SEGU-358062 format. One record per atom (N, C-alpha, C, O): residue number from 1; residue in three letters; atom name; x, y, z. Coordinates in pm, 1 decimal, decimal comma. Layout:
BEGIN
PT  seq  type  atom        c1        c2        c3
PT  NUM   ALA    CA         X         Y         Z
...
***
This chain:
BEGIN
PT  seq  type  atom        c1        c2        c3
PT    1   MET     N   -1706,0     380,7    2537,0
PT    1   MET    CA   -1604,9     308,9    2453,0
PT    1   MET     C   -1586,1     340,9    2277,0
PT    1   MET     O   -1665,8     317,9    2186,1
PT    2   ALA     N   -1459,7     397,3    2273,1
PT    2   ALA    CA   -1409,2     434,3    2144,1
PT    2   ALA     C   -1475,6     283,0    2001,3
PT    2   ALA     O   -1452,1     162,7    2012,1
PT    3   LYS     N   -1542,3     340,0    1905,5
PT    3   LYS    CA   -1563,5     258,6    1807,1
PT    3   LYS     C   -1434,9     278,6    1730,1
PT    3   LYS     O   -1369,3     377,9    1698,6
PT    4   MET     N   -1416,3      84,0    1701,7
PT    4   MET    CA   -1272,6      41,3    1625,7
PT    4   MET     C   -1314,5      44,8    1449,6
PT    4   MET     O   -1430,5      16,2    1419,8
PT    5   GLN     N   -1242,4      70,9    1369,3
PT    5   GLN    CA   -1237,5      75,7    1268,1
PT    5   GLN     C   -1123,6      45,3    1199,4
PT    5   GLN     O   -1017,0     105,6    1212,1
PT    6   ALA     N   -1154,6     -94,5    1089,7
PT    6   ALA    CA   -1050,0    -144,1    1021,3
PT    6   ALA     C    -958,8     -25,2     883,0
PT    6   ALA     O   -1006,7      -9,9     770,7
PT    7   ILE     N    -885,2      12,9     909,2
PT    7   ILE    CA    -863,0      64,8     731,4
PT    7   ILE     C    -675,0     -34,3     701,3
PT    7   ILE     O    -583,8     -84,6     766,9
PT    8   ARG     N    -721,5      -5,0     538,7
PT    8   ARG    CA    -609,5     -89,7     474,6
PT    8   ARG     C    -493,5      28,3     542,6
PT    8   ARG     O    -511,5     117,6     625,4
PT    9   PHE     N    -375,2     -13,4     471,6
PT    9   PHE    CA    -235,4      39,5     540,0
PT    9   PHE     C    -217,8     159,8     460,9
PT    9   PHE     O    -166,0     259,8     510,5
PT   10   ASN     N    -268,4     154,7     309,4
PT   10   ASN    CA    -200,7     222,3     241,6
PT   10   ASN     C    -257,1     329,2     254,2
PT   10   ASN     O    -209,3     441,1     272,6
PT   11   ASP     N    -405,5     281,7     240,0
PT   11   ASP    CA    -582,3     385,7     324,2
PT   11   ASP     C    -448,3     500,1     411,8
PT   11   ASP     O    -426,2     615,6     375,3
PT   12   PHE     N    -391,9     445,2     503,2
PT   12   PHE    CA    -373,0     497,1     652,4
PT   12   PHE     C    -212,0     578,6     598,9
PT   12   PHE     O    -154,7     660,0     671,3
PT   13   MET     N    -174,7     548,5     501,2
PT   13   MET    CA     -30,4     631,9     446,5
PT   13   MET     C     -93,4     731,9     393,4
PT   13   MET     O     -70,8     845,4     435,2
PT   14   ASP     N    -157,3     716,1     321,7
PT   14   ASP    CA    -250,1     813,9     225,6
PT   14   ASP     C    -308,1     926,2     246,0
PT   14   ASP     O    -329,8    1008,8     157,3
PT   15   GLY     N    -340,2     939,6     373,1
PT   15   GLY    CA    -425,1    1013,2     456,1
PT   15   GLY     C    -560,3    1002,5     427,0
PT   15   GLY     O    -620,7    1096,1     479,5
PT   16   ASN     N    -658,0     902,1     344,3
PT   16   ASN    CA    -738,3     926,6     269,5
PT   16   ASN     C    -875,3     862,5     374,7
PT   16   ASN     O    -988,7     899,7     344,6
PT   17   TYR     N    -855,6     759,6     505,2
PT   17   TYR    CA    -913,5     763,6     579,5
PT   17   TYR     C    -963,2     835,8     669,2
PT   17   TYR     O   -1039,6     771,6     741,2
PT   18   LYS     N    -949,8     972,0     703,7
PT   18   LYS    CA    -980,5    1057,4     729,1
PT   18   LYS     C   -1150,5    1062,5     640,3
PT   18   LYS     O   -1193,2    1024,9     531,2
PT   19   GLN     N   -1214,6    1141,6     778,9
PT   19   GLN    CA   -1385,7    1211,3     665,7
PT   19   GLN     C   -1372,1    1361,5     686,3
PT   19   GLN     O   -1363,0    1428,0     789,5
PT   20   LYS     N   -1373,2    1389,8     579,0
PT   20   LYS    CA   -1416,5    1506,2     541,6
PT   20   LYS     C   -1524,6    1565,3     629,8
PT   20   LYS     O   -1642,2    1529,1     625,7
PT   21   GLU     N   -1454,2    1701,3     745,9
PT   21   GLU    CA   -1563,3    1722,3     776,9
PT   21   GLU     C   -1628,4    1869,5     722,1
PT   21   GLU     O   -1578,9    1916,7     619,7
PT   22   SER     N   -1705,9    1920,7     769,4
PT   22   SER    CA   -1776,3    2016,9     665,7
PT   22   SER     C   -1698,1    2145,0     688,9
PT   22   SER     O   -1681,2    2150,8     810,7
PT   23   VAL     N   -1638,1    2258,4     626,2
PT   23   VAL    CA   -1621,2    2396,0     645,9
PT   23   VAL     C   -1702,8    2473,1     720,8
PT   23   VAL     O   -1799,6    2401,7     694,7
PT   24   TYR     N   -1756,7    2569,3     802,3
PT   24   TYR    CA   -1816,9    2660,5     808,8
PT   24   TYR     C   -1806,6    2779,3     795,3
PT   24   TYR     O   -1745,0    2820,3     893,7
PT   25   VAL     N   -1826,2    2843,4     743,3
PT   25   VAL    CA   -1809,6    2995,9     659,5
PT   25   VAL     C   -1804,9    3113,7     822,4
PT   25   VAL     O   -1907,0    3154,7     877,6
PT   26   LYS     N   -1713,8    3133,7     851,6
PT   26   LYS    CA   -1742,6    3274,8     976,8
PT   26   LYS     C   -1712,5    3347,4     857,3
PT   26   LYS     O   -1646,0    3337,4     754,1
PT   27   LYS     N   -1819,6    3453,8     938,6
PT   27   LYS    CA   -1819,0    3618,1     840,6
PT   27   LYS     C   -1744,8    3679,3     956,9
PT   27   LYS     O   -1748,8    3630,5    1069,9
PT   28   ASN     N   -1679,5    3783,9     926,5
PT   28   ASN    CA   -1557,5    3879,5     976,7
PT   28   ASN     C   -1688,5    3977,2    1042,3
PT   28   ASN     O   -1800,3    4001,2     996,9
PT   29   PHE     N   -1612,2    4025,6    1183,5
PT   29   PHE    CA   -1742,8    4120,2    1232,4
PT   29   PHE     C   -1605,3    4218,8    1301,4
PT   29   PHE     O   -1491,1    4174,9    1314,5
PT   30   ASP     N   -1638,8    4323,4    1329,8
PT   30   ASP    CA   -1550,1    4398,8    1413,3
PT   30   ASP     C   -1542,7    4396,0    1545,8
PT   30   ASP     O   -1658,2    4404,1    1587,6
PT   31   VAL     N   -1502,9    4392,2    1592,1
PT   31   VAL    CA   -1529,6    4401,3    1746,5
PT   31   VAL     C   -1429,4    4548,6    1849,7
PT   31   VAL     O   -1308,4    4553,1    1872,1
PT   32   LYS     N   -1521,5    4633,8    1884,9
PT   32   LYS    CA   -1505,3    4739,3    1956,1
PT   32   LYS     C   -1459,2    4736,8    2114,8
PT   32   LYS     O   -1508,2    4690,9    2217,9
PT   33   ALA     N   -1363,2    4795,4    2087,5
PT   33   ALA    CA   -1285,9    4800,2    2219,5
PT   33   ALA     C   -1187,5    4930,7    2266,9
PT   33   ALA     O   -1114,4    5013,6    2212,7
PT   34   CYS     N   -1234,8    4893,4    2407,3
PT   34   CYS    CA   -1217,8    5089,7    2392,2
PT   34   CYS     C   -1047,6    5097,4    2476,8
PT   34   CYS     O   -1024,2    5006,1    2555,9
PT   35   THR     N    -976,3    5168,1    2462,9
PT   35   THR    CA    -819,0    5190,7    2479,3
PT   35   THR     C    -766,0    5302,9    2531,8
PT   35   THR     O    -776,0    5396,7    2452,7
PT   36   VAL     N    -712,9    5331,3    2634,9
PT   36   VAL    CA    -653,8    5421,8    2655,3
PT   36   VAL     C    -544,2    5470,5    2580,6
PT   36   VAL     O    -477,2    5379,7    2531,4
PT   37   TYR     N    -497,0    5607,2    2551,9
PT   37   TYR    CA    -362,8    5680,8    2478,8
PT   37   TYR     C    -352,0    5719,1    2577,4
PT   37   TYR     O    -428,6    5780,6    2651,6
PT   38   ILE     N    -156,4    5651,5    2595,8
PT   38   ILE    CA     -97,4    5671,6    2682,9
PT   38   ILE     C     -45,8    5753,3    2600,5
PT   38   ILE     O     -32,9    5700,8    2489,9
PT   39   ASN     N       8,5    5914,9    2607,7
PT   39   ASN    CA     115,2    6046,5    2582,9
PT   39   ASN     C     255,2    5970,8    2620,3
PT   39   ASN     O     260,5    5894,6    2716,8
PT   40   PRO     N     355,2    5994,1    2546,3
PT   40   PRO    CA     482,9    5949,7    2594,2
PT   40   PRO     C     561,6    6040,8    2662,6
PT   40   PRO     O     638,6    6018,0    2755,9
PT   41   LEU     N     534,2    6152,9    2604,8
PT   41   LEU    CA     581,5    6301,5    2650,5
PT   41   LEU     C     529,7    6334,6    2795,9
PT   41   LEU     O     587,5    6423,1    2858,9
PT   42   LEU     N     393,3    6248,1    2867,3
PT   42   LEU    CA     370,9    6250,5    3040,3
PT   42   LEU     C     505,3    6189,3    3102,5
PT   42   LEU     O     552,7    6221,4    3211,5
PT   43   PHE     N     537,6    6131,5    3047,5
PT   43   PHE    CA     692,6    6095,0    3112,0
PT   43   PHE     C     810,4    6154,5    3090,5
PT   43   PHE     O     919,7    6098,7    3100,3
PT   44   LEU     N     790,0    6274,4    3059,3
PT   44   LEU    CA     899,9    6420,0    3047,1
PT   44   LEU     C     800,7    6483,7    3128,4
PT   44   LEU     O     705,7    6494,3    3050,8
PT   45   ASP     N     779,0    6514,0    3196,8
PT   45   ASP    CA     689,8    6600,6    3260,4
PT   45   ASP     C     812,9    6615,0    3349,0
PT   45   ASP     O     876,2    6518,6    3392,0
PT   46   PRO     N     860,1    6821,7    3388,0
PT   46   PRO    CA     944,6    6826,6    3464,5
PT   46   PRO     C     896,9    6816,3    3627,9
PT   46   PRO     O     975,5    6814,7    3722,6
PT   47   ALA     N     827,4    6813,2    3632,2
PT   47   ALA    CA     840,2    6795,1    3770,6
PT   47   ALA     C     779,7    6647,2    3807,7
PT   47   ALA     O     765,7    6611,3    3924,6
PT   48   ILE     N     751,5    6579,7    3714,7
PT   48   ILE    CA     827,5    6408,2    3706,3
PT   48   ILE     C     977,7    6342,5    3730,0
PT   48   ILE     O    1039,7    6251,1    3784,4
PT   49   CYS     N     987,3    6455,0    3650,3
PT   49   CYS    CA    1180,8    6500,1    3640,5
PT   49   CYS     C    1199,6    6510,3    3750,9
PT   49   CYS     O    1268,0    6415,1    3788,5
PT   50   LEU     N    1169,1    6594,9    3851,0
PT   50   LEU    CA    1269,1    6611,4    3954,6
PT   50   LEU     C    1255,6    6514,4    4087,5
PT   50   LEU     O    1328,8    6473,2    4177,5
PT   51   ILE     N    1104,1    6501,6    4041,4
PT   51   ILE    CA    1096,5    6396,4    4168,5
PT   51   ILE     C    1260,4    6278,8    4129,4
PT   51   ILE     O    1367,9    6266,2    4187,9
PT   52   GLY     N    1201,0    6214,5    4004,0
PT   52   GLY    CA    1277,3    6088,0    3999,1
PT   52   GLY     C    1431,8    6157,5    4068,1
PT   52   GLY     O    1463,9    6127,3    4183,0
PT   53   GLY     N    1511,2    6243,3    3990,7
PT   53   GLY    CA    1611,3    6298,8    4013,5
PT   53   GLY     C    1609,9    6339,6    4183,6
PT   53   GLY     O    1714,9    6287,9    4221,7
PT   54   GLY     N    1571,0    6379,5    4257,3
PT   54   GLY    CA    1531,2    6353,0    4402,4
PT   54   GLY     C    1568,1    6221,6    4436,5
PT   54   GLY     O    1652,8    6193,0    4521,0
PT   55   ILE     N    1512,4    6154,0    4378,9
PT   55   ILE    CA    1533,2    5985,2    4453,8
PT   55   ILE     C    1634,2    5919,4    4420,3
PT   55   ILE     O    1678,1    5839,5    4503,1
PT   56   LEU     N    1713,0    5934,9    4267,4
PT   56   LEU    CA    1857,8    5952,6    4258,9
PT   56   LEU     C    1931,8    5968,8    4305,9
PT   56   LEU     O    2031,1    5896,1    4306,3
PT   57   ALA     N    1916,0    6088,1    4377,3
PT   57   ALA    CA    2015,9    6147,2    4419,9
PT   57   ALA     C    2070,1    6114,4    4585,6
PT   57   ALA     O    2178,2    6105,5    4643,8
PT   58   LEU     N    1852,2    6097,5    4636,9
PT   58   LEU    CA    1923,4    6072,6    4806,1
PT   58   LEU     C    1952,3    5872,2    4763,9
PT   58   LEU     O    1969,1    5792,8    4856,4
PT   59   ALA     N    1952,1    5842,5    4667,7
PT   59   ALA    CA    1986,0    5682,7    4679,3
PT   59   ALA     C    2176,8    5661,5    4663,1
PT   59   ALA     O    2253,3    5566,9    4682,3
PT   60   THR     N    2194,2    5808,1    4617,2
PT   60   THR    CA    2344,3    5801,1    4580,2
PT   60   THR     C    2416,9    5840,5    4694,7
PT   60   THR     O    2523,8    5791,7    4731,4
PT   61   TYR     N    2337,2    5954,3    4763,3
PT   61   TYR    CA    2379,9    5999,0    4929,1
PT   61   TYR     C    2371,5    5907,5    5051,6
PT   61   TYR     O    2447,1    5896,9    5148,1
PT   62   GLU     N    2228,8    5828,7    5011,9
PT   62   GLU    CA    2260,9    5669,7    5093,2
PT   62   GLU     C    2380,4    5572,4    5010,9
PT   62   GLU     O    2412,1    5480,7    5086,7
PT   63   LYS     N    2426,7    5567,6    4930,2
PT   63   LYS    CA    2506,1    5499,6    4960,4
PT   63   LYS     C    2649,5    5526,7    4995,4
PT   63   LYS     O    2735,8    5456,4    5047,9
PT   64   TYR     N    2648,8    5679,6    4939,6
PT   64   TYR    CA    2790,0    5724,0    5005,7
PT   64   TYR     C    2776,8    5701,3    5142,9
PT   64   TYR     O    2842,9    5600,1    5166,2
PT   65   LEU     N    2701,1    5762,8    5295,8
PT   65   LEU    CA    2703,4    5737,6    5410,9
PT   65   LEU     C    2733,8    5598,1    5415,1
PT   65   LEU     O    2826,7    5565,4    5489,0
PT   66   GLU     N    2673,5    5508,5    5350,0
PT   66   GLU    CA    2763,3    5333,6    5395,6
PT   66   GLU     C    2859,1    5313,9    5370,7
PT   66   GLU     O    2925,1    5236,6    5440,2
PT   67   ARG     N    2912,7    5375,7    5257,8
PT   67   ARG    CA    3111,1    5361,2    5249,7
PT   67   ARG     C    3154,5    5420,6    5339,4
PT   67   ARG     O    3227,7    5350,9    5409,6
PT   68   THR     N    3142,1    5531,6    5374,9
PT   68   THR    CA    3179,9    5613,6    5495,6
PT   68   THR     C    3174,9    5562,9    5639,4
PT   68   THR     O    3252,6    5590,4    5730,9
PT   69   GLY     N    3026,8    5453,0    5641,5
PT   69   GLY    CA    3030,1    5426,7    5760,4
PT   69   GLY     C    2968,5    5514,4    5900,4
PT   69   GLY     O    2992,2    5543,3    6017,7
PT   70   ASN     N    2856,5    5533,1    5770,9
PT   70   ASN    CA    2745,3    5629,5    5878,6
PT   70   ASN     C    2568,0    5531,7    5897,0
PT   70   ASN     O    2459,1    5541,5    5840,3
PT   71   ILE     N    2623,3    5445,5    6004,6
PT   71   ILE    CA    2508,5    5269,5    5916,2
PT   71   ILE     C    2386,8    5371,0    6000,0
PT   71   ILE     O    2279,8    5386,0    5940,9
PT   72   ASP     N    2404,8    5436,0    6130,7
PT   72   ASP    CA    2291,5    5449,7    6180,1
PT   72   ASP     C    2225,8    5601,1    6097,6
PT   72   ASP     O    2105,4    5622,3    6111,6
PT   73   ILE     N    2288,9    5676,0    6034,8
PT   73   ILE    CA    2191,2    5801,1    5931,6
PT   73   ILE     C    2131,8    5671,4    5770,2
PT   73   ILE     O    2036,5    5686,0    5693,7
PT   74   VAL     N    2217,0    5579,8    5774,0
PT   74   VAL    CA    2162,6    5529,1    5653,0
PT   74   VAL     C    1993,5    5429,7    5657,3
PT   74   VAL     O    1901,7    5412,5    5577,1
PT   75   ILE     N    2019,2    5392,1    5774,6
PT   75   ILE    CA    1903,0    5336,2    5852,1
PT   75   ILE     C    1779,9    5436,7    5880,4
PT   75   ILE     O    1672,3    5432,0    5820,7
PT   76   LYS     N    1808,6    5512,6    5964,6
PT   76   LYS    CA    1669,0    5652,0    5978,9
PT   76   LYS     C    1609,0    5636,8    5832,5
PT   76   LYS     O    1502,1    5583,8    5802,4
PT   77   ILE     N    1744,5    5722,0    5710,7
PT   77   ILE    CA    1670,1    5697,6    5548,6
PT   77   ILE     C    1605,2    5567,5    5541,6
PT   77   ILE     O    1485,9    5569,2    5572,0
PT   78   GLN     N    1655,3    5454,6    5508,6
PT   78   GLN    CA    1573,2    5370,3    5455,8
PT   78   GLN     C    1405,7    5361,6    5529,3
PT   78   GLN     O    1298,4    5342,9    5472,1
PT   79   LYS     N    1430,9    5380,2    5655,0
PT   79   LYS    CA    1292,5    5405,8    5758,8
PT   79   LYS     C    1201,0    5516,2    5686,0
PT   79   LYS     O    1077,9    5517,9    5682,0
PT   80   VAL     N    1284,9    5601,5    5633,5
PT   80   VAL    CA    1189,7    5717,4    5590,2
PT   80   VAL     C    1145,0    5673,1    5401,7
PT   80   VAL     O    1033,2    5673,1    5350,3
PT   81   THR     N    1264,0    5643,7    5345,2
PT   81   THR    CA    1163,3    5612,7    5195,1
PT   81   THR     C    1112,2    5506,2    5194,0
PT   81   THR     O    1046,0    5486,1    5092,2
PT   82   ARG     N    1115,1    5369,9    5315,7
PT   82   ARG    CA     971,7    5298,1    5280,8
PT   82   ARG     C     877,2    5371,8    5298,9
PT   82   ARG     O     792,1    5292,5    5258,5
PT   83   VAL     N     812,2    5471,9    5330,7
PT   83   VAL    CA     671,8    5553,7    5320,9
PT   83   VAL     C     666,8    5608,1    5202,5
PT   83   VAL     O     575,6    5578,9    5125,1
PT   84   ILE     N     789,4    5718,5    5161,3
PT   84   ILE    CA     806,5    5811,8    5130,8
PT   84   ILE     C     774,0    5780,2    4998,1
PT   84   ILE     O     678,0    5842,0    4952,0
PT   85   LEU     N     854,1    5664,7    4894,5
PT   85   LEU    CA     838,8    5653,5    4783,0
PT   85   LEU     C     748,5    5561,0    4750,5
PT   85   LEU     O     747,3    5553,3    4627,7
PT   86   PRO     N     640,2    5455,8    4818,4
PT   86   PRO    CA     506,3    5419,2    4739,0
PT   86   PRO     C     408,2    5522,9    4738,9
PT   86   PRO     O     315,6    5509,7    4658,9
PT   87   ALA     N     410,2    5638,7    4823,9
PT   87   ALA    CA     329,8    5687,3    4827,0
PT   87   ALA     C     376,6    5793,4    4729,9
PT   87   ALA     O     279,7    5869,0    4723,5
PT   88   ILE     N     468,4    5839,9    4653,0
PT   88   ILE    CA     546,3    5894,3    4555,9
PT   88   ILE     C     486,3    5841,8    4418,9
PT   88   ILE     O     427,2    5913,4    4338,1
PT   89   VAL     N     517,3    5665,8    4401,0
PT   89   VAL    CA     470,2    5597,4    4286,5
PT   89   VAL     C     305,6    5606,9    4245,3
PT   89   VAL     O     256,3    5626,8    4134,3
PT   90   TRP     N     220,8    5579,4    4412,7
PT   90   TRP    CA      77,7    5582,5    4357,8
PT   90   TRP     C      50,9    5762,4    4293,9
PT   90   TRP     O      -8,5    5787,8    4189,1
PT   91   GLY     N     100,9    5848,9    4371,7
PT   91   GLY    CA     100,6    6007,5    4349,8
PT   91   GLY     C     117,2    6021,3    4223,7
PT   91   GLY     O      17,9    6070,8    4170,3
PT   92   TYR     N     226,2    5991,3    4133,3
PT   92   TYR    CA     239,7    5970,1    4011,3
PT   92   TYR     C     166,7    5905,4    3949,8
PT   92   TYR     O     122,2    5986,5    3868,5
PT   93   LEU     N      96,6    5762,9    3920,1
PT   93   LEU    CA      12,4    5727,3    3877,7
PT   93   LEU     C    -126,7    5810,2    3873,9
PT   93   LEU     O    -169,6    5849,0    3765,3
PT   94   ILE     N    -190,4    5834,5    3983,9
PT   94   ILE    CA    -298,8    5937,4    3978,9
PT   94   ILE     C    -273,5    6022,3    3899,5
PT   94   ILE     O    -355,2    6049,6    3811,5
PT   95   TYR     N    -156,6    6084,9    3909,1
PT   95   TYR    CA    -117,0    6195,9    3819,4
PT   95   TYR     C     -84,0    6207,3    3690,8
PT   95   TYR     O     -84,6    6307,9    3620,0
PT   96   ALA     N     -32,2    6009,1    3645,1
PT   96   ALA    CA     -69,4    6016,2    3505,7
PT   96   ALA     C    -225,0    6034,3    3460,9
PT   96   ALA     O    -278,7    6113,5    3383,3
PT   97   LEU     N    -269,1    5941,3    3531,8
PT   97   LEU    CA    -421,3    5888,5    3474,7
PT   97   LEU     C    -485,0    6076,9    3508,4
PT   97   LEU     O    -550,1    6136,4    3422,6
PT   98   ILE     N    -467,5    6107,6    3573,7
PT   98   ILE    CA    -516,3    6287,5    3546,6
PT   98   ILE     C    -487,8    6363,3    3419,7
PT   98   ILE     O    -550,1    6446,7    3353,9
PT   99   THR     N    -412,9    6325,3    3413,1
PT   99   THR    CA    -339,6    6422,7    3277,5
PT   99   THR     C    -357,4    6367,6    3183,2
PT   99   THR     O    -304,1    6425,9    3088,8
PT  100   LEU     N    -428,5    6243,3    3144,7
PT  100   LEU    CA    -425,6    6190,1    3034,1
PT  100   LEU     C    -553,8    6287,6    2909,9
PT  100   LEU     O    -579,7    6382,4    2984,0
PT  101   PRO     N    -586,9    6298,0    2858,2
PT  101   PRO    CA    -728,2    6332,9    2790,4
PT  101   PRO     C    -803,2    6235,8    2795,7
PT  101   PRO     O    -877,8    6247,1    2893,0
PT  102   ILE     N    -820,2    6148,3    2740,9
PT  102   ILE    CA    -968,9    6073,8    2783,5
PT  102   ILE     C    -980,9    6079,3    2911,2
PT  102   ILE     O   -1072,3    6158,5    2934,5
PT  103   MET     N    -913,6    6014,5    3061,8
PT  103   MET    CA    -914,2    6050,3    3106,6
PT  103   MET     C    -985,6    6130,3    3265,1
PT  103   MET     O   -1009,6    6092,0    3379,6
PT  104   GLY     N   -1004,2    6313,1    3153,8
PT  104   GLY    CA    -989,1    6409,2    3294,8
PT  104   GLY     C   -1142,1    6405,8    3253,8
PT  104   GLY     O   -1175,3    6517,0    3212,8
PT  105   TRP     N   -1257,8    6303,7    3251,3
PT  105   TRP    CA   -1388,7    6346,0    3278,9
PT  105   TRP     C   -1417,7    6249,6    3389,9
PT  105   TRP     O   -1528,1    6254,6    3444,1
PT  106   ILE     N   -1318,6    6153,1    3432,3
PT  106   ILE    CA   -1352,7    6133,9    3613,7
PT  106   ILE     C   -1310,5    6241,8    3690,4
PT  106   ILE     O   -1350,0    6239,4    3807,0
PT  107   VAL     N   -1278,8    6284,8    3675,2
PT  107   VAL    CA   -1201,5    6456,0    3814,6
PT  107   VAL     C   -1353,7    6510,9    3801,5
PT  107   VAL     O   -1387,3    6614,1    3859,4
***
């Protein structure tokens, strides 16, 4: 059960009713954390740019075929890209991790 105490209204309005708590002084200390440096130029690798351009060209060609009415070819392209695109993404992630300067010791 909570402890009840009577306070004068003036003390309540002034904020004098609050008991002052002891203040603990905390010492600053260093926190050691490991981080991975990601080079932004890694995303401008020519091989990755060619793969991205190929994916963009494939998507554009697929839209063109859809507009011209070749739905059967579009369905076949979609079935193939459902398998190939995740493999390309995972391959790029592995490639990016291997080419990082810090992560070279993994391989």
